[in-house]
Every structure is written in C-alpha cells, then in structure tokens.
C-alpha positions as a printed Julia matrix, in Angstrom:
318×3 Matrix{Float64}:
 -22.9     5.28    7.83
 -20.28    4.74   10.5
 -22.25    1.9    12.16
 -22.62    0.31    8.92
 -18.94    0.88    7.83
 -17.72   -0.86   11.16
 -20.21   -3.66   10.93
 -19.12   -4.32    7.48
 -15.43   -4.34    8.54
 -16.32   -6.75   11.59
 -18.11   -9.04    9.28
 -15.4    -9.64    6.73
 -12.67   -9.61    9.59
 -14.18  -12.85   10.82
 -12.8   -14.83    7.96
  -9.45  -16.82    8.46
  -6.37  -14.81    8.29
  -3.87  -16.0     5.4
  -1.2   -14.39    3.14
  -1.9   -12.04    0.16
  -0.71  -11.47   -3.65
  -0.1    -8.11   -3.16
   2.56   -6.09   -1.34
   1.83   -5.59    2.34
   2.6    -2.43    4.19
   2.35   -1.9     8.2
   2.18    2.16    7.45
  -1.12    1.67    5.23
  -2.27    4.63    6.7
   0.0     6.95    4.94
   0.24    4.63    1.83
  -3.69    5.02    0.65
  -2.93    5.08   -3.26
  -1.18    1.93   -3.29
  -4.22    0.16   -1.72
  -7.18    2.56   -3.12
  -7.11    4.14   -6.62
 -10.3     6.59   -5.38
  -7.6     8.38   -3.08
  -5.77   10.07   -6.07
  -6.15   13.75   -6.15
  -7.18   13.66   -2.55
  -5.8    17.0    -0.84
  -4.67   20.33   -2.49
  -1.14   19.3    -3.73
   1.17   17.03   -5.3
   2.22   14.35   -2.8
   5.14   12.04   -3.38
   5.79    8.83   -0.94
   8.77    6.58   -0.86
   8.96    3.17    1.07
  11.02    0.4     1.69
  10.19   -2.69    3.47
  12.35   -5.69    4.52
  10.16   -8.37    5.76
  11.18  -11.35    7.86
  14.86  -10.59    7.86
  17.14  -13.56    8.26
  14.46  -15.87    6.52
  16.44  -18.26    4.4
  16.16  -21.39    2.28
  18.78  -24.54    3.02
  20.03  -26.71    0.34
  22.24  -29.37   -0.12
  24.06  -29.96   -3.31
  25.1   -33.47   -5.02
  28.41  -33.4    -3.09
  26.47  -32.98    0.21
  27.36  -29.45    0.77
  24.72  -27.12    2.33
  24.04  -23.56    1.6
  21.57  -20.98    2.42
  19.94  -18.34    0.33
  17.65  -15.31    1.63
  14.15  -15.62    0.13
  12.94  -12.92    2.68
  10.42  -10.64    0.74
  11.8    -6.9    -0.27
   9.48   -4.31   -1.52
  10.23   -0.89   -2.86
   7.43    1.71   -3.54
   7.17    5.13   -4.89
   3.63    6.91   -5.79
   2.93    9.93   -6.47
  -0.53   11.99   -6.87
  -1.96   15.4    -7.77
  -5.31   17.27   -8.05
  -5.98   17.99  -11.7
  -9.01   20.94  -11.76
  -9.2    20.28  -15.51
 -10.1    16.55  -15.21
 -12.29   17.46  -12.03
 -10.48   14.61  -10.19
  -6.99   13.56   -9.66
  -4.08   11.66  -11.23
  -1.81    9.09   -9.5
   0.77    6.75  -10.28
   2.76    3.92   -8.21
   5.76    1.91   -8.91
   6.29   -1.11   -6.89
   9.03   -3.66   -7.26
   8.16   -6.82   -4.84
  10.49   -9.56   -4.47
   9.13  -12.62   -2.59
  11.57  -15.82   -2.93
  12.28  -16.43   -6.18
   9.75  -14.37   -7.87
  10.14  -10.7    -8.77
   7.51   -8.55   -9.41
   7.16   -5.11  -10.72
   4.03   -3.1   -10.73
   2.93    0.21  -12.75
  -0.49    1.38  -11.63
  -1.95    4.67  -13.34
  -5.14    6.07  -11.33
  -7.57    8.36  -11.89
 -10.43    9.34   -9.55
 -13.35   11.85   -9.83
 -13.31   13.94   -6.75
 -16.65   15.52   -5.6
 -18.59   16.88   -2.7
 -20.64   14.71   -0.75
 -22.5    16.19    2.23
 -19.36   17.36    4.81
 -17.0    15.3     3.01
 -15.31   14.85   -0.19
 -15.76   11.51   -2.43
 -13.22   10.02   -4.68
 -14.47    7.5    -7.28
 -11.19    6.03   -8.77
 -10.1     3.47  -11.71
  -6.92    1.53  -12.09
  -4.94    0.49  -15.01
  -2.17   -2.18  -14.02
   0.67   -3.6   -15.39
   2.44   -6.3   -13.74
   6.12   -7.92  -14.99
   6.5   -11.2   -13.3
   9.55  -13.17  -13.29
  10.2   -16.43  -11.78
  13.72  -18.51  -12.0
  12.26  -21.99  -12.06
  16.1   -23.3   -12.03
  16.2   -22.42   -8.21
  13.53  -24.37   -7.18
  14.05  -27.71   -5.88
  12.02  -30.41   -7.19
  10.81  -33.44   -5.3
  10.44  -35.24   -8.31
  13.44  -35.01  -10.9
  11.31  -35.55  -13.6
   8.45  -32.7   -12.49
   7.36  -31.57  -16.03
   6.52  -28.05  -14.83
  10.3   -27.62  -13.24
  12.35  -29.67  -15.6
  14.34  -27.67  -18.06
  12.79  -24.39  -17.04
  14.8   -21.63  -16.21
  13.83  -17.68  -15.51
  10.39  -17.06  -17.01
   9.07  -13.46  -17.44
   5.37  -12.53  -18.26
   3.68   -9.24  -18.52
   0.03   -9.14  -17.04
  -2.68   -6.59  -17.53
  -5.3    -6.08  -15.24
  -7.78   -3.12  -13.76
  -8.93   -1.83  -10.15
 -11.7     0.34   -8.72
 -12.11    2.43   -5.39
 -14.13    4.52   -3.41
 -12.63    6.75   -1.05
 -15.0     9.32    1.22
 -12.95   11.82    3.71
 -13.69   14.73    5.78
 -10.35   16.37    6.79
  -9.6    16.44   10.3
 -12.06   14.0    11.15
 -12.49   10.77    9.17
 -12.26    8.54    6.33
 -13.51    5.09    4.88
 -12.89    3.54    1.64
 -13.39    0.08   -0.16
 -11.6    -1.08   -3.29
 -11.35   -3.9    -5.33
  -7.77   -4.48   -7.15
  -6.76   -7.18   -9.86
 -10.57   -7.01  -10.87
  -9.88   -9.43  -14.05
  -7.86  -12.15  -12.32
  -5.48  -12.36  -15.21
  -3.74  -15.63  -15.81
  -1.03  -16.91  -17.76
  -0.71  -20.7   -18.34
   2.41  -20.77  -20.03
   5.32  -19.09  -18.83
   5.17  -18.24  -15.27
   1.98  -20.16  -15.09
   0.55  -17.7   -12.61
  -3.06  -16.21  -12.04
  -3.81  -12.98  -10.4
  -6.14  -13.06   -7.66
  -9.04  -10.49   -7.12
  -8.43   -8.52   -3.81
 -10.93   -6.19   -1.97
  -9.46   -3.73    0.38
 -11.29   -2.09    3.43
  -9.83    0.88    5.32
 -10.95    3.33    7.86
  -9.97    5.67   10.19
 -10.62    8.44   12.56
  -9.1    11.27   14.51
  -9.93   13.14   17.81
  -8.07   14.81   20.68
  -7.31   13.18   23.63
  -9.51   14.13   26.62
  -8.37   17.72   28.68
  -5.21   17.2    26.26
  -5.33   19.33   23.33
  -1.85   18.86   22.36
  -2.65   14.99   21.75
  -4.55   13.86   18.85
  -5.77   10.12   18.87
  -5.62    8.35   15.31
  -7.43    4.74   15.36
  -7.46    3.07   11.92
  -8.41   -0.17   10.34
  -7.44   -2.24    7.17
  -9.05   -5.14    6.01
  -7.88   -7.19    2.94
  -9.37  -10.24    1.64
  -9.78  -12.56   -1.76
 -13.04  -13.98   -0.31
 -11.21  -17.3     0.44
  -8.72  -15.92    3.16
  -8.89  -12.51    5.08
  -6.13  -10.35    6.79
  -6.78   -7.32    8.91
  -4.67   -4.68   10.76
  -5.8    -2.38   13.61
  -3.59    0.47   14.46
  -3.95    3.46   17.27
  -1.5     6.32   16.58
  -1.26    9.26   18.96
   0.4    12.18   17.44
   1.93   15.34   20.0
   1.32   18.8    18.76
   0.93   17.68   15.19
   4.49   17.02   14.99
   5.52   13.77   16.66
   3.36   10.61   16.36
   3.63    6.84   17.13
   1.55    4.0    18.04
   1.21    0.18   17.61
  -0.56   -1.86   14.73
  -2.14   -5.33   15.36
  -2.39   -7.78   12.65
  -3.95  -10.85   13.29
  -2.1   -13.87   13.74
   0.83  -12.63   12.45
   2.56   -9.75   13.86
   2.54   -6.59   16.05
   4.23   -3.67   15.14
   5.8    -0.39   16.3
   5.24    2.65   14.57
   6.93    5.9    15.14
   7.42    9.28   13.01
   7.4    12.94   12.47
   5.97   15.93   10.66
   8.31   18.6     9.59
   6.74   21.49    7.25
   5.51   19.36    4.34
   7.76   16.14    5.02
   6.18   13.34    6.56
   8.52   10.27    8.1
   7.75    7.13    9.75
   9.56    3.75   10.69
   7.86    0.6    11.78
   9.25   -2.46   13.06
   6.98   -5.81   13.0
   7.29   -8.22   15.6
   6.14  -11.82   14.53
   3.83  -13.37   16.39
   3.37  -16.5    14.06
   5.34  -19.76   13.61
   7.7   -18.22   11.16
   9.97  -17.17   13.95
  12.38  -14.35   12.11
  13.95  -11.68   13.46
  11.42   -8.99   12.24
  10.04   -6.39    9.91
  11.82   -3.0     8.8
   9.65   -0.29    7.04
  10.82    3.02    6.37
   8.69    5.49    4.72
   9.11    9.45    3.61
   6.31   11.55    2.12
   6.14   14.98    0.62
   3.7    17.2    -0.31
   3.92   20.58   -2.09
   1.43   23.06   -3.72
   2.19   24.36   -7.37
   1.42   28.06   -7.39
   1.5    30.32  -10.21
   2.46   33.68   -9.66
   0.05   36.21  -11.8
   1.71   38.67  -13.63
   0.45   42.29  -12.32
  -0.7    44.1   -15.42
   0.39   47.61  -15.36
  -1.49   50.25  -17.8
   0.13   53.9   -18.39
  -1.42   56.63  -19.16
  -0.03   59.78  -20.86
  -1.71   61.89  -18.32
   0.6    60.85  -15.55
   3.81   60.43  -17.57
C-alpha cells in the first residue's frame, strides 16, 4: 500500500506548479478537516482549530488617478479558518464543520463546509469515508479593477457583486495512530458556475496527503514526522514536502518546501490538550514580498458523562 501511495504522489507531482483556487495552509498536517472530509470524527474527542494566515505581506497594487496622484492598496491574501469535528457513535462516524474567510485582492470568499464521515476499522487502522456540502459566498468589487479598455463591457458600470455557490466534496482518510496516515479527497466536485454577477467558475481540486511517524535512531525522545501534500486540478499542481522533529512529545519544529514557491519554517508545542503552531514562508518565486505568517491553535477534549451511581436500600440494613 505504501509503495502504491508513494508512486501515485510522485506521478501527480510531475505536473507543473500553479496556484489553486482554494485556501492554502502551510500547517496542512494540522488542518486536515479543511482538506479532506474523510477526517471528520478521526480521534476520540471534540477538536477545535483556529488559523490566521497573512500571505505575501507587503504585496500591494499601485494605481494613478486622473490627476496623476499615485497610491497603493494592499491586495495580499488573508485567510481566517475555524474548524470543529467530533466522533458521533450514533452515526457510526463523525461530524465536522469549517468556516473560512479568504480574501485575495478584490475577491472576498466566505466558505461554510459541513462534513460527515463514516468511520470503520480496516486492517490495523481506521478508514474514514466522508462527504462534504459546501456553501460559498463570493464577492468581487468590479469598481476597484482597472480596465485597459474604458468601454470594457464586463467592468463598465459594475460595482460590488455577490453570488452564492453550492458544491460538494468527497474524501477517504486512512490512519494507523502513531504510525502513518494517507488520504485523498476531491473538492468542488460539481464545478459550480455563475455566468452573471461575479461571473466565476469553481475548479475541481484533488488533494492527496500522507505522513509517517517514527523515532530518531538511538534517540527515543525525538520523533521524526515527514509528510506530503499534493493539490491538483489536473491542469496545474502544487505540492508541499515537510519534515518535522518532535522532542519529548512537547516541542516540535521543521521545514516545508513548496515547489517553485516557498520554503517555510514551522515551530510549535503541545501542552496537555493544546497544540499551537507558527510558520513563516520565505518566498522563492518572483513575487518578492516579505513572506507569509501563519498562526494556528488547536484544542481537543473528551466529553465524559459521569454515571449516576444507584443506591438500593434494604430495610434489613436500616
């Protein structure tokens, strides 16, 4: 199985790298629900994750008005994400939800994703088979776009436009705790489209992820956690290769390489049920900005219902 998964990852990774429509996360190994609905309910408790991503800090658009005055506007992408998921025994699986606000230039997208995954035992691990229902509120301010032709029929006379998109997704996620995981998902499966308003078409995206965990030779206090994420719409592909080192199950750090785009440094720590991480992307592309900041915090907890102890009284002992 591992050989087949590795071969498939390398095959997909041979495509040319380009940007994707859906939000990007450097700490993808801790935001799996946002990438794969099959992850919903994986684990033994309720897990909540929050993330803030400030991408390409300092990336601005310069413009000049009719009087020759120049100004600049920040068009750097910003992403805010909150996710929650939990196993539900009654449903033989898990439920999850993510809310994402993603702003790129003059686009402002708000996603609401609802997930259900059927969880079952397969071999030595667990398999999640998930579905996702997605609602996307997409806004675009045409009035802020500079038209090369002042009589452009698409931009002329148009202001802020908003549309609602509906789509679905599907995912498989297999894991052996404290060993390895692998998953594949297809998001925006219907490729919903609006020919009026925002005039936008969603693109189907395939995500492949995999990771492994093992102890550093002769050093049991250090765990090595390599992982890989590949995203493709079959016309362009992006992939991240990451290696993290964890010390005594508390402190961890490592490096991510995103082909033809960036090198990222990641650090974080675990405290009881909290997991906090920070990453900084150093751009290797021609964009030439100061970099990307990403802050994430996760908290998992179990809901335990105390059983009321019943006391029976017998008159013979009164």
